[in-house]
Biopython code that builds the backbone (N, CA, C, O; Angstrom):
import numpy as np
from Bio.PDB.StructureBuilder import StructureBuilder

atoms = [
    (1, "MET", "N", (19.288, 209.220, 48.332)),
    (1, "MET", "CA", (18.443, 208.380, 47.939)),
    (1, "MET", "C", (19.288, 209.230, 46.202)),
    (1, "MET", "O", (18.326, 209.048, 45.456)),
    (2, "ARG", "N", (19.924, 209.646, 45.671)),
    (2, "ARG", "CA", (20.630, 210.413, 45.136)),
    (2, "ARG", "C", (21.523, 209.262, 45.133)),
    (2, "ARG", "O", (21.543, 208.144, 44.619)),
    (3, "SER", "N", (22.390, 210.094, 46.048)),
    (3, "SER", "CA", (23.735, 209.250, 46.490)),
    (3, "SER", "C", (24.355, 208.029, 45.858)),
    (3, "SER", "O", (25.236, 207.722, 45.054)),
    (4, "TYR", "N", (23.205, 207.354, 46.838)),
    (4, "TYR", "CA", (23.390, 206.038, 46.894)),
    (4, "TYR", "C", (23.626, 205.214, 45.495)),
    (4, "TYR", "O", (24.572, 204.457, 45.278)),
    (5, "ALA", "N", (22.303, 205.604, 44.381)),
    (5, "ALA", "CA", (22.777, 205.627, 42.980)),
    (5, "ALA", "C", (23.999, 205.887, 42.479)),
    (5, "ALA", "O", (24.830, 205.062, 42.100)),
    (6, "ILE", "N", (24.072, 206.927, 42.486)),
    (6, "ILE", "CA", (25.878, 207.609, 42.174)),
    (6, "ILE", "C", (27.300, 206.099, 43.007)),
    (6, "ILE", "O", (28.390, 205.601, 42.724)),
    (7, "GLU", "N", (26.353, 206.028, 43.959)),
    (7, "GLU", "CA", (27.698, 205.205, 44.091)),
    (7, "GLU", "C", (27.628, 203.904, 44.101)),
    (7, "GLU", "O", (28.516, 203.202, 44.585)),
    (8, "GLU", "N", (26.173, 203.285, 43.370)),
    (8, "GLU", "CA", (25.958, 201.850, 42.832)),
    (8, "GLU", "C", (26.676, 201.938, 41.458)),
    (8, "GLU", "O", (27.471, 201.059, 41.124)),
    (9, "GLU", "N", (26.391, 203.018, 40.648)),
    (9, "GLU", "CA", (26.957, 202.706, 39.676)),
    (9, "GLU", "C", (28.966, 202.844, 39.779)),
    (9, "GLU", "O", (29.779, 202.362, 38.990)),
    (10, "GLU", "N", (29.128, 203.346, 40.543)),
    (10, "GLU", "CA", (30.202, 203.681, 40.310)),
    (10, "GLU", "C", (31.113, 202.115, 40.964)),
    (10, "GLU", "O", (32.331, 201.941, 40.914)),
    (11, "GLU", "N", (30.198, 201.266, 41.474)),
    (11, "GLU", "CA", (30.976, 199.969, 41.381)),
    (11, "GLU", "C", (31.127, 199.321, 41.071)),
    (11, "GLU", "O", (32.022, 198.551, 41.417)),
    (12, "GLU", "N", (30.078, 199.125, 39.885)),
    (12, "GLU", "CA", (29.671, 198.549, 38.866)),
    (12, "GLU", "C", (30.450, 198.995, 38.014)),
    (12, "GLU", "O", (30.784, 198.107, 37.230)),
    (13, "GLU", "N", (31.099, 200.402, 37.705)),
    (13, "GLU", "CA", (31.881, 200.470, 36.239)),
    (13, "GLU", "C", (32.769, 200.071, 37.128)),
    (13, "GLU", "O", (33.066, 198.967, 36.671)),
    (14, "LYS", "N", (33.654, 200.267, 38.477)),
    (14, "LYS", "CA", (35.169, 199.398, 38.453)),
    (14, "LYS", "C", (35.044, 197.770, 38.382)),
    (14, "LYS", "O", (36.091, 197.170, 38.140)),
    (15, "LYS", "N", (33.560, 196.814, 38.620)),
    (15, "LYS", "CA", (32.820, 195.842, 38.669)),
    (15, "LYS", "C", (34.115, 195.287, 36.886)),
    (15, "LYS", "O", (34.943, 194.429, 36.580)),
    (16, "LYS", "N", (33.393, 196.579, 36.252)),
    (16, "LYS", "CA", (33.103, 196.392, 34.658)),
    (16, "LYS", "C", (35.345, 196.155, 34.105)),
    (16, "LYS", "O", (36.126, 195.335, 33.622)),
    (17, "LYS", "N", (35.306, 197.140, 34.501)),
    (17, "LYS", "CA", (36.841, 197.767, 34.537)),
    (17, "LYS", "C", (37.918, 195.974, 34.632)),
    (17, "LYS", "O", (37.600, 195.091, 35.428)),
    (18, "LYS", "N", (39.130, 195.841, 33.640)),
    (18, "LYS", "CA", (39.148, 194.401, 33.429)),
    (18, "LYS", "C", (40.703, 195.077, 34.659)),
    (18, "LYS", "O", (41.249, 196.180, 34.628)),
    (19, "LYS", "N", (41.077, 193.511, 35.876)),
    (19, "LYS", "CA", (42.346, 193.577, 35.891)),
    (19, "LYS", "C", (43.319, 193.557, 35.609)),
    (19, "LYS", "O", (43.829, 192.486, 35.278)),
    (20, "LYS", "N", (44.130, 194.887, 35.608)),
    (20, "LYS", "CA", (46.107, 194.225, 34.801)),
    (20, "LYS", "C", (46.755, 193.171, 34.708)),
    (20, "LYS", "O", (47.458, 193.314, 35.709)),
    (21, "LYS", "N", (47.143, 191.970, 34.167)),
    (21, "LYS", "CA", (47.678, 191.139, 34.560)),
    (21, "LYS", "C", (48.797, 191.405, 34.658)),
    (21, "LYS", "O", (49.026, 192.585, 34.394)),
    (22, "ASN", "N", (49.995, 190.575, 35.046)),
    (22, "ASN", "CA", (51.228, 190.971, 35.541)),
    (22, "ASN", "C", (52.677, 190.108, 34.425)),
    (22, "ASN", "O", (52.645, 188.889, 34.259)),
    (23, "LYS", "N", (53.384, 190.654, 34.029)),
    (23, "LYS", "CA", (53.512, 190.838, 32.239)),
    (23, "LYS", "C", (54.477, 190.176, 33.490)),
    (23, "LYS", "O", (54.657, 190.583, 34.638)),
    (24, "LYS", "N", (55.081, 188.844, 32.689)),
    (24, "LYS", "CA", (56.128, 187.929, 32.962)),
    (24, "LYS", "C", (57.544, 188.512, 32.225)),
    (24, "LYS", "O", (57.606, 189.315, 31.293)),
    (25, "THR", "N", (58.518, 187.933, 32.853)),
    (25, "THR", "CA", (59.888, 188.688, 32.478)),
    (25, "THR", "C", (60.293, 187.707, 32.081)),
    (25, "THR", "O", (59.482, 186.801, 32.277)),
    (26, "LYS", "N", (61.609, 187.234, 31.356)),
    (26, "LYS", "CA", (62.184, 186.591, 30.158)),
    (26, "LYS", "C", (62.782, 185.912, 30.977)),
    (26, "LYS", "O", (63.298, 186.650, 31.816)),
    (27, "LYS", "N", (62.991, 184.790, 31.175)),
    (27, "LYS", "CA", (63.842, 184.321, 31.399)),
    (27, "LYS", "C", (64.579, 184.101, 31.248)),
    (27, "LYS", "O", (64.498, 183.968, 30.027)),
    (28, "LYS", "N", (66.490, 183.641, 31.724)),
    (28, "LYS", "CA", (67.063, 183.895, 30.867)),
    (28, "LYS", "C", (67.592, 182.355, 30.543)),
    (28, "LYS", "O", (67.358, 181.425, 31.315)),
    (29, "LYS", "N", (68.291, 182.211, 29.382)),
    (29, "LYS", "CA", (68.006, 180.642, 28.558)),
    (29, "LYS", "C", (69.848, 181.000, 29.254)),
    (29, "LYS", "O", (70.592, 181.980, 29.311)),
    (30, "LYS", "N", (69.913, 179.233, 29.754)),
    (30, "LYS", "CA", (71.170, 178.164, 29.757)),
    (30, "LYS", "C", (71.958, 178.945, 29.107)),
    (30, "LYS", "O", (71.466, 179.807, 28.379)),
    (31, "ARG", "N", (73.101, 178.833, 29.210)),
    (31, "ARG", "CA", (73.978, 179.086, 28.170)),
    (31, "ARG", "C", (74.617, 177.531, 28.313)),
    (31, "ARG", "O", (75.216, 177.047, 29.273)),
    (32, "SER", "N", (74.258, 176.893, 26.953)),
    (32, "SER", "CA", (74.524, 175.731, 27.047)),
    (32, "SER", "C", (76.622, 175.484, 26.804)),
    (32, "SER", "O", (77.092, 176.561, 26.437)),
    (33, "ARG", "N", (77.551, 174.553, 26.923)),
    (33, "ARG", "CA", (78.439, 174.085, 27.071)),
    (33, "ARG", "C", (79.780, 174.631, 25.901)),
    (33, "ARG", "O", (80.947, 175.022, 25.943)),
    (34, "ARG", "N", (78.723, 174.349, 24.932)),
    (34, "ARG", "CA", (80.159, 174.856, 23.606)),
    (34, "ARG", "C", (79.820, 176.568, 23.100)),
    (34, "ARG", "O", (80.434, 177.117, 22.185)),
    (35, "GLU", "N", (78.428, 177.403, 24.130)),
    (35, "GLU", "CA", (79.298, 178.231, 24.125)),
    (35, "GLU", "C", (79.129, 179.382, 25.047)),
    (35, "GLU", "O", (79.199, 180.577, 24.757)),
    (36, "ARG", "N", (78.769, 178.545, 26.828)),
    (36, "ARG", "CA", (80.235, 178.726, 27.636)),
    (36, "ARG", "C", (81.435, 179.009, 26.811)),
    (36, "ARG", "O", (81.894, 180.139, 26.647)),
    (37, "ARG", "N", (81.929, 177.889, 26.288)),
    (37, "ARG", "CA", (83.055, 177.804, 25.261)),
    (37, "ARG", "C", (83.888, 178.318, 24.651)),
    (37, "ARG", "O", (85.032, 177.889, 24.801)),
    (38, "ARG", "N", (83.657, 179.393, 23.761)),
    (38, "ARG", "CA", (83.443, 179.695, 22.731)),
    (38, "ARG", "C", (84.178, 181.575, 22.969)),
    (38, "ARG", "O", (84.778, 182.231, 22.117)),
    (39, "THR", "N", (83.837, 181.982, 24.384)),
    (39, "THR", "CA", (84.320, 183.010, 24.270)),
    (39, "THR", "C", (85.707, 183.280, 25.517)),
    (39, "THR", "O", (85.304, 183.753, 26.580)),
    (40, "ILE", "N", (86.963, 183.059, 25.445)),
    (40, "ILE", "CA", (87.655, 183.111, 26.376)),
    (40, "ILE", "C", (88.539, 183.796, 27.374)),
    (40, "ILE", "O", (89.744, 183.607, 27.535)),
    (41, "THR", "N", (87.710, 184.664, 28.054)),
    (41, "THR", "CA", (88.689, 186.034, 29.003)),
    (41, "THR", "C", (90.275, 185.395, 29.498)),
    (41, "THR", "O", (90.459, 184.304, 30.037)),
    (42, "THR", "N", (91.399, 186.490, 29.115)),
    (42, "THR", "CA", (92.656, 186.023, 30.134)),
    (42, "THR", "C", (93.807, 187.315, 29.970)),
    (42, "THR", "O", (94.541, 187.862, 29.148)),
    (43, "THR", "N", (93.592, 187.335, 30.673)),
    (43, "THR", "CA", (94.225, 189.006, 31.383)),
    (43, "THR", "C", (95.936, 188.951, 31.130)),
    (43, "THR", "O", (96.324, 187.803, 31.351)),
    (44, "THR", "N", (96.538, 189.441, 30.917)),
    (44, "THR", "CA", (97.547, 189.887, 30.673)),
    (44, "THR", "C", (98.174, 190.353, 31.340)),
    (44, "THR", "O", (98.366, 191.303, 30.581)),
    (45, "THR", "N", (98.937, 190.677, 32.445)),
    (45, "THR", "CA", (99.713, 191.561, 32.959)),
    (45, "THR", "C", (100.660, 192.182, 32.927)),
    (45, "THR", "O", (101.155, 191.682, 33.938)),
    (46, "THR", "N", (101.601, 193.100, 32.520)),
    (46, "THR", "CA", (102.515, 193.784, 32.543)),
    (46, "THR", "C", (102.838, 194.584, 33.707)),
    (46, "THR", "O", (102.267, 194.383, 34.779)),
    (47, "THR", "N", (103.892, 195.653, 33.527)),
    (47, "THR", "CA", (104.023, 196.435, 34.811)),
    (47, "THR", "C", (103.409, 197.363, 34.959)),
    (47, "THR", "O", (103.020, 197.686, 36.081)),
    (48, "ARG", "N", (103.101, 198.165, 33.722)),
    (48, "ARG", "CA", (102.320, 199.574, 33.685)),
    (48, "ARG", "C", (101.069, 199.420, 32.712)),
    (48, "ARG", "O", (100.384, 200.410, 32.451)),
    (49, "THR", "N", (100.744, 198.020, 32.118)),
    (49, "THR", "CA", (99.567, 197.790, 31.218)),
    (49, "THR", "C", (98.203, 196.043, 31.661)),
    (49, "THR", "O", (98.301, 194.836, 31.439)),
    (50, "THR", "N", (97.687, 196.466, 31.984)),
    (50, "THR", "CA", (97.121, 195.498, 32.458)),
    (50, "THR", "C", (95.558, 195.435, 30.742)),
    (50, "THR", "O", (94.874, 196.438, 30.535)),
    (51, "ALA", "N", (95.404, 194.299, 29.976)),
    (51, "ALA", "CA", (95.157, 194.256, 28.943)),
    (51, "ALA", "C", (94.078, 192.831, 28.901)),
    (51, "ALA", "O", (94.473, 191.719, 28.549)),
    (52, "ILE", "N", (92.866, 193.095, 29.272)),
    (52, "ILE", "CA", (91.962, 191.761, 29.115)),
    (52, "ILE", "C", (91.492, 191.816, 27.761)),
    (52, "ILE", "O", (90.805, 192.674, 27.208)),
    (53, "THR", "N", (91.955, 190.815, 27.354)),
    (53, "THR", "CA", (91.515, 190.216, 26.321)),
    (53, "THR", "C", (90.784, 188.847, 26.055)),
    (53, "THR", "O", (91.023, 187.850, 26.737)),
    (54, "THR", "N", (89.716, 188.865, 24.837)),
    (54, "THR", "CA", (88.978, 187.942, 24.537)),
    (54, "THR", "C", (89.089, 186.884, 22.784)),
    (54, "THR", "O", (89.072, 187.119, 21.576)),
    (55, "LEU", "N", (89.202, 185.671, 23.732)),
    (55, "LEU", "CA", (88.905, 184.670, 22.460)),
    (55, "LEU", "C", (88.463, 183.973, 21.673)),
    (55, "LEU", "O", (88.887, 182.821, 21.581)),
    (56, "THR", "N", (87.518, 184.422, 20.890)),
    (56, "THR", "CA", (86.733, 184.366, 20.833)),
    (56, "THR", "C", (86.708, 183.482, 19.088)),
    (56, "THR", "O", (87.019, 183.948, 17.992)),
    (57, "THR", "N", (86.143, 181.900, 19.506)),
    (57, "THR", "CA", (85.797, 181.010, 18.374)),
    (57, "THR", "C", (84.609, 181.412, 17.720)),
    (57, "THR", "O", (83.950, 182.258, 18.324)),
    (58, "SER", "N", (84.202, 181.037, 16.704)),
    (58, "SER", "CA", (83.572, 180.639, 15.464)),
    (58, "SER", "C", (82.485, 179.256, 16.310)),
    (58, "SER", "O", (83.023, 178.173, 16.078)),
    (59, "SER", "N", (81.288, 179.090, 17.098)),
    (59, "SER", "CA", (81.140, 178.200, 16.681)),
    (59, "SER", "C", (81.095, 177.217, 15.452)),
    (59, "SER", "O", (81.001, 177.857, 14.404)),
    (60, "ARG", "N", (81.131, 175.989, 15.282)),
    (60, "ARG", "CA", (80.563, 174.955, 14.030)),
    (60, "ARG", "C", (79.331, 174.853, 13.903)),
    (60, "ARG", "O", (79.131, 173.747, 13.400)),
    (61, "ARG", "N", (78.007, 175.579, 14.136)),
    (61, "ARG", "CA", (77.170, 175.267, 13.752)),
    (61, "ARG", "C", (77.114, 176.423, 12.768)),
    (61, "ARG", "O", (76.336, 176.430, 11.814)),
    (62, "ARG", "N", (78.082, 177.528, 13.073)),
    (62, "ARG", "CA", (77.961, 178.592, 12.009)),
    (62, "ARG", "C", (78.695, 178.452, 10.946)),
    (62, "ARG", "O", (78.172, 178.685, 9.857)),
    (63, "ARG", "N", (80.371, 177.952, 11.032)),
    (63, "ARG", "CA", (80.475, 177.416, 9.986)),
    (63, "ARG", "C", (81.005, 175.587, 9.573)),
    (63, "ARG", "O", (81.678, 174.789, 10.225)),
    (64, "LYS", "N", (80.460, 175.494, 8.472)),
    (64, "LYS", "CA", (80.221, 174.048, 8.213)),
    (64, "LYS", "C", (81.142, 173.526, 8.519)),
    (64, "LYS", "O", (81.020, 172.353, 8.874)),
    (65, "SER", "N", (82.858, 174.325, 8.524)),
    (65, "SER", "CA", (84.218, 173.521, 7.653)),
    (65, "SER", "C", (84.748, 173.296, 9.462)),
    (65, "SER", "O", (84.561, 174.083, 10.389)),
    (66, "ARG", "N", (85.305, 172.206, 9.483)),
    (66, "ARG", "CA", (85.636, 171.935, 11.040)),
    (66, "ARG", "C", (87.367, 173.157, 12.438)),
    (66, "ARG", "O", (87.809, 173.230, 13.585)),
    (67, "ARG", "N", (87.579, 173.927, 10.550)),
    (67, "ARG", "CA", (88.617, 174.444, 10.872)),
    (67, "ARG", "C", (88.188, 175.275, 12.011)),
    (67, "ARG", "O", (86.959, 175.337, 11.995)),
    (68, "ARG", "N", (88.903, 176.214, 13.400)),
    (68, "ARG", "CA", (88.206, 176.883, 13.815)),
    (68, "ARG", "C", (88.750, 178.327, 13.582)),
    (68, "ARG", "O", (89.963, 178.371, 13.789)),
    (69, "GLU", "N", (88.163, 179.613, 13.184)),
    (69, "GLU", "CA", (88.814, 180.883, 13.433)),
    (69, "GLU", "C", (89.092, 181.477, 15.115)),
    (69, "GLU", "O", (88.240, 181.518, 16.003)),
    (70, "ARG", "N", (90.183, 181.797, 15.191)),
    (70, "ARG", "CA", (90.330, 182.116, 16.151)),
    (70, "ARG", "C", (90.458, 183.873, 16.215)),
    (70, "ARG", "O", (91.189, 184.410, 15.383)),
    (71, "ARG", "N", (89.847, 184.584, 17.057)),
    (71, "ARG", "CA", (90.213, 185.795, 16.649)),
    (71, "ARG", "C", (90.338, 186.821, 18.627)),
    (71, "ARG", "O", (89.853, 186.785, 19.758)),
    (72, "THR", "N", (90.843, 187.197, 18.202)),
    (72, "THR", "CA", (91.558, 187.880, 19.407)),
    (72, "THR", "C", (91.440, 188.998, 19.628)),
    (72, "THR", "O", (92.177, 189.698, 18.933)),
    (73, "THR", "N", (90.504, 189.783, 20.660)),
    (73, "THR", "CA", (90.345, 191.321, 20.656)),
    (73, "THR", "C", (90.485, 191.549, 22.430)),
    (73, "THR", "O", (90.104, 190.847, 23.366)),
    (74, "ILE", "N", (91.060, 192.587, 22.385)),
    (74, "ILE", "CA", (90.654, 193.561, 23.876)),
    (74, "ILE", "C", (90.213, 194.847, 23.988)),
    (74, "ILE", "O", (90.370, 195.956, 23.478)),
    (75, "THR", "N", (89.478, 194.171, 25.023)),
    (75, "THR", "CA", (88.307, 194.466, 25.457)),
    (75, "THR", "C", (89.087, 195.839, 26.483)),
    (75, "THR", "O", (88.559, 196.944, 26.363)),
    (76, "ARG", "N", (89.525, 195.793, 26.829)),
    (76, "ARG", "CA", (90.000, 196.809, 28.400)),
    (76, "ARG", "C", (91.184, 197.023, 28.699)),
    (76, "ARG", "O", (91.840, 196.248, 29.394)),
    (77, "ILE", "N", (91.668, 198.213, 28.169)),
    (77, "ILE", "CA", (93.049, 198.180, 29.297)),
    (77, "ILE", "C", (93.185, 199.783, 30.003)),
    (77, "ILE", "O", (92.911, 200.966, 29.799)),
    (78, "THR", "N", (93.643, 199.109, 30.705)),
    (78, "THR", "CA", (93.540, 200.050, 32.320)),
    (78, "THR", "C", (94.893, 200.444, 32.403)),
    (78, "THR", "O", (95.624, 199.549, 31.978)),
    (79, "THR", "N", (95.598, 201.599, 32.850)),
    (79, "THR", "CA", (96.768, 201.943, 32.717)),
    (79, "THR", "C", (97.049, 201.927, 33.847)),
    (79, "THR", "O", (95.998, 202.299, 34.369)),
    (80, "THR", "N", (98.038, 201.683, 34.958)),
    (80, "THR", "CA", (98.428, 202.021, 36.144)),
    (80, "THR", "C", (100.040, 201.988, 36.104)),
    (80, "THR", "O", (100.935, 201.249, 35.693)),
    (81, "ARG", "N", (99.812, 203.816, 37.095)),
    (81, "ARG", "CA", (101.456, 204.276, 37.013)),
    (81, "ARG", "C", (102.183, 203.565, 38.203)),
    (81, "ARG", "O", (101.453, 203.026, 39.035)),
    (82, "SER", "N", (103.305, 203.513, 38.348)),
    (82, "SER", "CA", (103.845, 203.184, 39.925)),
    (82, "SER", "C", (104.588, 203.892, 40.335)),
    (82, "SER", "O", (105.034, 203.730, 41.471)),
]
sb = StructureBuilder()
sb.init_structure("model")
sb.init_model(0)
sb.init_chain("A")
sb.init_seg("    ")
for serial, (resi, resn, name, xyz) in enumerate(atoms, 1):
    if name == "N":
        sb.init_residue(resn, " ", resi, " ")
    sb.init_atom(name, np.array(xyz, "f"), 0.0, 1.0, " ", f" {name:<3s}", serial, name[0])
structure = sb.get_structure()
């Protein structure tokens, strides 16, 4: 009799506990045409070194003037010995 009452209490406690909701992962925003055009990656190859340069163009949204600022940065240089 006693064990039956304890089991009943445990069941009630389980019912009281709220089920945890699954967290939804944030969906990756689709990049606009302007966003895709902002960074242009080019690979320049010489006999020994391979440099990957990214050409960053500042968007018109950030800069009011129509003149675009171009800035080249070398992201990765890999040396290959022949």
